[in-house]
N, C-alpha and C positions, 0 to 999 in steps of 0.2 A: 612352561611353566605355572598354567591353570590348571593341568592335571598334578602335578608336583605339593601343588598347595592343598589339591582335594586328598588327594591320599597321606599328606600327612594329616590332617585333620582327622580321615576317618580314622588313623592308626593311634593319636591322640583320644578318641569319641569312643574307642573300640574298648577302651578300660573302664571298670566299674568305678574306678574310683576319679577317673572326668569327668563324669558324669556326675557321681555326688556329688563335687566343688558347688558346679554353677547351681542345680537342683537347693544346696543347704543356703545360698544368697539368696536365692531366691524367695527360700522360706523365710530369711531372718527379716527380706522386706517387709516381707506382706504379711508375717504372722497375726495382723489382729485382725486382717481385712478374712484372711482363710480362719484362723478360729471362730470371725463371726460366720461365714456360710456355712463352717462344718454345724453350727448350732443349728442355722436353720435349716439344713438338712436332715437332721436330726429331730425338726420336730416336723417338717413337712413328711417324713417315714413316719412321725406317729398320726399326722392326720387320716395319710392312706387305709386307717384302719377301721377310721368312719365308713358305715355302709352306704355306698355311691348312690342309693338310690332314696336315701332322707338327705345325703349334706352334700357340696360340691365346693372346692376349695379351689383359692388361686393363691398361689405365693408370688411375694417378692413384686410389690403397686406401686407403683411411682404416683401421686396423683398431685396435682395442682388448687389453691384454694381460689376462692376469688381476689384475694391479694398477691396472688403468685408465687405467693412461700409453697413451695415442694415437700409433700411427706410420703415418704418412704415407709412405707406399710409392709412389715413380714408376710402376716399371714391372714388369710379371711374366710374364712367357714361359713356358707350359705344355709340355713335352713331355715321351715316352718315353724324351727325353737327358737329363734332369733337370730342375728348378725352375729356371730364371734369375729372381734377384732383380737389380733396377736401380739403381741410383742416379744420378740424372744430376745436372752441373755443370756450369751454364752460362757457364764461366771463362773470360778470356781471361789472355794473358802469361805467365808460366812458371812453372808447379807441380816443385815439389820436398818431397819428403818419403820416405818410410822406412816401409812395412806397417804396423811397428808404431809410428810417434809415435803422441804422442793430436793433433797437431798439423804442419798441413801451409802451406805458404810458395805465398802467390801473386807475382810478383815481375811489375810493368809500372811498366815505365822503370825510373826511383830510390824507387818505391814499394811496400811490402815489406805483404800482406796477411797473415797467419794467421789459420789453419779450422782446423775440428776433422775429423776423419780421417775420410772419410765411406765406409773402408772400415769401421771403429768405426761407423760410422750404419748401414749395411747391415747389419750382425752383427744386431744389435738389432729391425733388421724380417723377417730370419731366424728369429731365437726364438719370435718371435708367429707365424709361418706356420707352422713344426714342431710348436707348439702345439696350434694352431687345426688341422692337417689330421692330427695323430699320425705327422709321414714323419719318419725321420732325416736329421738336420743337412746327411748325408754325398750327400743327395741332391738339394741345394739347393747355389746355382751363382754367387756372389753376382759383379757388376759391376758398375763403377763408368764413368760413360759421361762423359767430359769434350766438350766443342766442340771443331769441327776449330780452334779458334782457339788453344785453348792448346798450350801445347809443355810435353810431360810427360817429367820425369828421376824415377821413381818407383824407386826401390828396392826386393828385396826380392820373395816371393812376392803374386802380386795381380792381379785383372782388371783391371786402370785401364788404358784403350784411348780413342780419340778416336769419335767417332760415327761415321768413313767406315767405321771398321774391324769397327765391333760386328757384322754382322749374318754374315761372313766368319768372325770367331773362332766364333760359336756355332755356324756348319754344319758349321769344318770342323774344328774340337776337339773335338766335343761328338756322337761318330758311335755309342757307344756304349747301347744300352740299361739304362737303372737303374731305370726308374720302371713299376714293372708295373700303378698301378690306372688307373682310369680315367680318362684328362689333363680329358675333360669332368666325370666325379663332382668334379675336384677344384677347377676351376673355378669349378662351380660353387656349391657351399659357401664358396667366399671371398667369391663376390657375393651371398651370403645374411647371411656374416657382417659385407660391410663397412659403414660408418656413410655412409650417402650424405645426411644432414637437410644443412639450408638451414644452418646453425649448425655445423658442424661445424670448421670453419676455426677457427668460436669455441674451441669446445671444444678444441683440440689447443694453440693459447694458454693455455688456460685452466692445461692439462695443462704447459707448459712452466713456467708461473709459480708451479704447487703444488710441481714439484722443484725451483725453485730459493729457493722457501721453504726446501726439507728442506735446501739445503746440500748437497747434493749433484751436483762439480764435473762429472763424467760428461754430467751431461742438460743441462748452461749452455752449448747450442747453438743459433744466430739462428734461427728458421724459416724468413728471406729470403734468407741468404747462402750459410749450413752455417759460421759463423765461431764464435766460443767468446763466451759473453757474462759481463760482467765488470760488478761492482761500483763503481759511483760514487756519488759524492755530487754535486749538484746546489742549485739555489737553493731548491729546493723541496722538500728533502730527498733520501735514498737511492734508486739506483734502477739498474738491469740495464741497459749500452747495447754493443753489438757491438763488439769488440776492432776491426770493420775501417773502423771512425767514423775521418775522415769517410767515405768511399765508402757503408758502411752505415751511415743514421742510425735503424736499429730503436731500441725501447727500451720495456723493461717497467717501469713504477711501481709499488714493491711497497708496502703498507701494513704496514707495520712496528710493532711496540708496543714 
């Protein structure tokens, strides 16, 4: 019986069509996560063009501040010219906003989606690094990197750029030595402090849920697309959903008493 089942399975998956169907289902279920990871990989590839004798890179870092809040940092570049903290957004379309606004707008044809200002998001990442490394805030350089498919219309002061301009901006605009500490020591310290556990993403989502329960609107950030999480009523009770619905279907069900 077991041999017959194995033969049947082999015949089914021998067909390319039978392989395409489950792959398509997986892609549909995890579309936002896949797109986000592709954006991070693109930026990682660009950062690898930096001279290794002057720049050291860590990607996808998870740290916790003194209050236990998690911070997922896409990329950190250590150099004597500063510590570059990079937030990646793999968005398409027109991106509009001001560096001081709480929310920015993504325009795709006739569709408009709001998302949390990534400069504010990245500032939280810098504060936790400042705390962990005991280095002044002005030694950190915040950068927000959008996909090359995005057209940027951002006003105010802020390093908001497309991926193609990332390396040239780092190398050409930051040439003054401002870090006296040993770069390798700083990088090793972050490596030791970061959470590398298999359940770290679960912990990150749990932190977001806890912030939501405390009604802190500034912490209501969708972990999938960076949009704002808003409270909604559903058939089975209240929940938080992404403001970018239906493009992003992320939800958090909260058990309220």
